[in-house]
C-alpha positions in Angstrom: 12.2 31.6 7.1 14.9 29.6 8.9 18.3 29.5 8.4 18.5 26.5 6.5 15.9 27.7 4.0 17.8 31.4 4.0 20.9 29.5 2.8 19.4 27.6 0.2 17.8 30.5 -1.1 20.6 32.4 -1.1 22.8 30.1 -3.1 20.5 29.2 -6.2 18.9 31.3 -8.6 16.1 34.0 -8.0 13.4 32.1 -10.4 14.3 28.8 -8.2 13.2 29.7 -5.1 10.2 28.2 -5.2 12.1 24.8 -4.1 12.2 26.1 -0.8 8.7 27.2 -0.2 5.4 25.6 0.8 4.0 23.3 -1.3 7.5 22.3 -2.5 9.4 22.7 0.8 10.7 19.1 2.1 9.5 18.7 5.7 12.7 18.1 8.0 11.7 15.1 10.3 11.9 17.4 13.9 8.7 18.9 12.2 7.0 16.4 12.8 4.8 16.3 9.7 2.0 13.2 10.2 1.6 11.6 7.3 -1.6 10.5 6.9 -1.7 9.4 3.4 0.6 8.8 0.2 0.3 9.3 -3.1 2.5 9.0 -6.0 2.3 10.0 -10.2 1.6 6.7 -13.2 5.6 6.5 -13.1 6.6 7.2 -9.6 9.0 9.9 -10.4 6.8 12.1 -8.2 5.7 11.1 -4.9 4.3 12.7 -2.1 2.6 12.5 1.5 -0.6 14.7 2.8 -1.1 15.3 6.8 -4.3 16.3 6.5 -7.4 14.2 7.2 -9.8 15.4 5.3 -9.9 17.6 2.4 -11.0 21.5 3.1 -13.4 20.6 0.3 -13.5 18.1 -2.8 -15.7 18.4 -6.0 -16.2 18.0 -9.3 -15.1 20.1 -12.3 -16.9 20.4 -15.6 -15.5 23.1 -16.7 -14.1 23.0 -20.3 -10.3 24.0 -19.7 -10.6 20.8 -17.3 -12.1 18.9 -19.6 -9.0 19.3 -22.0 -6.4 19.1 -19.6 -7.8 16.0 -18.0 -8.5 14.3 -21.5 -11.9 13.7 -19.1 -15.6 14.4 -19.6 -15.0 16.6 -15.8 -12.1 16.8 -13.3 -12.2 15.3 -9.4 -10.3 17.3 -7.0 -9.2 18.1 -3.2 -8.3 21.2 -1.9 -5.6 21.7 0.5 -3.6 23.9 2.7 0.2 24.4 1.2 1.8 23.0 4.2 -0.3 19.5 4.5 2.1 18.2 1.8 5.0 17.0 1.7 7.0 15.5 -1.3 9.6 12.6 -1.1 10.6 12.4 -4.2 10.8 13.9 -7.9 9.6 17.6 -6.5 12.7 19.2 -8.1 11.3 17.2 -11.5 8.3 18.9 -11.9 6.9 21.5 -14.9 4.3 24.4 -15.4 1.2 25.5 -17.5 -0.6 28.4 -17.0 -3.9 28.0 -19.1 -4.9 31.8 -19.5 -1.1 32.9 -20.7 -0.3 29.2 -22.3 3.0 29.6 -20.7 5.2 27.2 -18.7 6.8 29.6 -16.1 5.9 29.1 -12.8 3.8 31.8 -11.9 0.7 31.1 -9.7 -2.0 30.2 -10.2 -0.7 27.4 -12.7 -1.1 23.7 -13.4 2.1 20.8 -12.1 2.6 17.8 -14.0 5.1 14.8 -13.9 7.6 16.3 -16.3 8.4 12.9 -17.3 5.0 10.7 -17.3 2.7 14.0 -17.7 0.9 13.3 -14.5 -1.2 15.9 -13.5 0.0 16.7 -10.0 -2.4 19.8 -8.8 -3.3 23.2 -9.5 -1.1 25.6 -7.4 -3.3 28.5 -6.1 -2.0 31.8 -4.8 -3.1 30.3 -1.2 -4.3 27.1 -1.9 -3.1 23.5 -3.7 -6.1 21.3 -5.5 -4.7 17.7 -5.5 -6.5 15.0 -8.1 -7.7 12.1 -5.5 -6.6 9.5 -7.9 -3.2 9.5 -7.4 -4.2 9.8 -3.6 -3.2 5.8 -2.3 -7.0 5.2 -0.2 -6.5 2.2 1.5 -9.7 1.9 3.6 -13.3 3.0 3.2 -13.2 5.7 5.4 -9.8 7.0 3.6 -12.8 6.5 0.5 -15.5 8.3 2.5 -12.8 11.3 3.6 -12.2 12.8 0.3 -15.9 12.0 -1.7 -16.8 14.6 -3.6 -19.3 17.4 -2.0 -20.4 18.9 -5.2 -20.8 19.2 -9.1 -19.2 22.9 -10.6 -19.9 24.0 -13.7 -22.1 21.6 -14.1 -23.4 24.2 -17.2 -20.5 23.0 -19.4 -20.9 19.3 -18.6 -20.7 17.5 -21.9 -22.4 13.7 -20.1 -25.0 13.9 -17.0 -24.3 12.7 -13.5 -27.4 12.2 -11.8 -25.9 11.6 -8.5 -27.9 13.5 -6.4 -25.0 16.1 -5.4 -26.0 19.8 -5.5 -24.8 20.8 -9.1 -23.6 24.7 -9.8 -23.9 26.4 -13.3 -20.6 28.1 -12.3 -18.6 27.8 -9.1 -20.1 26.7 -6.0 -22.0 28.7 -4.2 -21.9 31.6 -6.4 -23.7 30.3 -9.4 -27.4 29.2 -9.6 -28.3 25.3 -9.0 -29.6 23.4 -11.5 -30.3 19.5 -12.1 -31.1 17.6 -9.0 -30.0 19.9 -6.4 -33.2 21.9 -4.3 -31.6 24.9 -2.2 -33.4 22.9 0.8 -31.1 20.1 0.2 -28.1 21.9 -0.3 -28.2 23.8 2.6 -29.3 20.9 4.9 -26.1 19.0 3.1 -24.1 22.1 3.9 -24.8 21.9 7.3 -24.1 18.4 7.8 -20.6 18.6 6.3 -20.0 21.6 8.0 -20.4 19.7 11.8 -18.9 16.3 10.2 -15.6 18.8 9.1 -15.5 20.5 13.2 -16.0 17.2 14.8 -13.0 16.0 12.7 -11.1 19.0 13.2 -11.4 18.7 17.3 -10.7 15.1 17.1 -7.5 16.0 15.0 -6.4 18.8 17.4 -7.1 16.2 20.0 -4.8 13.7 18.8 -2.2 16.2 18.2 -2.4 17.5 21.9 
């Protein structure tokens, strides 16, 4: 914790200390936060930036919680580190919801929304954040490829079939049974290809940041 962050924490109630920590902490200009993407909620009150070229993972979730929380047959989610995001507006005007306890307190894990238009912003976990690519301004075809979903989760709870050829897991990916059009050998081949592309992308980013 730097001096400015310590000072900020000392002058605010303990319940508001989340404002000084990732993912809500605003990055200072001198931190050299490399802006790769920009995003916003429906009303534009909440705006943020992303620094990572590609999400750590991108998947489609068919669990019943996602269905009801998003009022949709499934949810498109991308996983990032908490330091990969930088809020530029409205980060202190958010609301939370814990679907397990049905609580609106800020406790992890929780769902985060704009408190004005109620657009889902992210799911905040203990170590990672799960963002919704439909809020991200994907300007090029490569941007769309970077965020392309890699699998379906909780497909056993689906309300509609999606015959897209992606791996389909009955529950959590890699921790449940593959179903539908997902032969194990094809899934392994795709995963090896994805891991190779991810390594190459990481090496490229590291070279650009030197």
